[in-house]
N, C-alpha and C positions, 0 to 999 in steps of 0.2 A: 530212173529213167526222170531225167527234166527236160522244162519248156522253154521257149522264148521266156526270157527275163523283158522282166518290165523296159526297164531299161534295156537293153538291145531292145525296140520293139522303132514301129517308124510307121507316117502315116503315108499310106501308100501299097502297105507290104500286102501281101494274099498268100493263100496256100488255099490249094485245091484236091478233093482226090471223086473220083469215080470211083462207078458201083453201079451192074447191073442188077434190072431188081425182077428175081425170079417171084416163081409159084411159091416153094417154097420162105422167100423171104419177108409174105404178102402174108400167109399163114401163121411161120411163124412171129409174127408180128402181132397180129389176129391173137393169140395163142398168151400173150407175154401182154397187153392190153388192158385182154379183156371183152372188144371191137368185134365183134363178128359179125360186121352189116352185109349182109350176102352181095349187096354191090365190089364186096372186095374176097368171097370166096365160093360165091355159089353165079360159073357159070350161065348157067337159065334166063338165074334173075337177073345176073349184070347182064344180061342182051338184052334185056325189054324195056332196058334204062340208057337213056336218050349220049349213056359210053360205046353202049355197042358190046360190051365188055371187061373185063375184071377188072380193076383198077386198081389200083395201091394202098392201102391209107395216108390219108393227107401228111401225120406227123410220120410218117415213116423218112418220109426226104426230111422234117425235121429233129429227126431222129440222125439224117445224115451230116445235118449242118452242126448237131452238137459232137462228131462226128474229128470235124476238120477240129473244130472249137476243140479238142477233149484232144487230141492228137496230132496237129499242126500245131497252132495256129490261135491263141499261143503255146498249146501243147496242154502236156501232164502238170500237172497241179492248177491251171487256168480254176475258179471257179464265178461258175455260168450263174450272171445275175433276173437280165431276162431276155423277152426272143421277140419280136414281136415276126408275126408270119402270113403275108397273104399268099393264098395260092390262086394258080392262076390259069392251070391246067392238069388235069390228071396227068398221070403216070402209069402206065400198065408194063404191065410184062414181058420181058426186053427189055427193057426201055434200058439205056446208058445216060444215068443222072448226071452229068457234072454238079458236084457242088462245090462253093467257093466264098471263099472268107475274107475281105479285105480290110485294112487297121481305115479306120477317118476318124476317130481322134483320142489322142490320149489325155487322160489328169489325169497330173504325173502330185498331184495332193491327195489321193485316193487310193491312186495305183490299178484305176477302171480305163478299161480298152474301151472304143463303140470300136463296135464290123457292122458293113453291110453284111447284108447274104442273101445267097444267090441260089438259085437247082436249077439249070438245064438240062430238057432233052434237046437232041441234035437242032443245035441254039436258040434255041427257044425258053425264056422262062415261066417252071411251072412253079413254081416259092419263089419269094422274096422276104425280105425282111429287113431286123437287125438287131445284132442281140449288141451285150452293153456282159463283159466277164473282169476279172477282176484277177492280174495275170500276179507269175511269185516274179520277189522284187529280189535284186544279192544279196547280197549276206552283207549286214556292215561292215 
């Protein structure tokens, strides 16, 4: 499995993935991450919060961004260097999260790709930020 080579990337190129957040996804993320904050897992507790119901971990959306970068753009072979994230709205059980990454800069000397990253639900941004990755290069 090979991703997109640095030489084939252009500013403006984008890729996206869609994912419906299920209760099982939140529970699995809590188990793997160790973050068992009751706002994510306990319906009674969450009902008393400003959200009024359980919400997904913000970093679950971050993981969706990682999936776009690691599987689509640039894809397999990419090396994640950094990611900034701003959490703008909660993601709830049953939400369809559309995650998109768009190339904004290419540093040929270092093989680095800067991408705008965004997760949206119903056209509204829930998470946004910027990622920097190293893309694989073609063999000389």
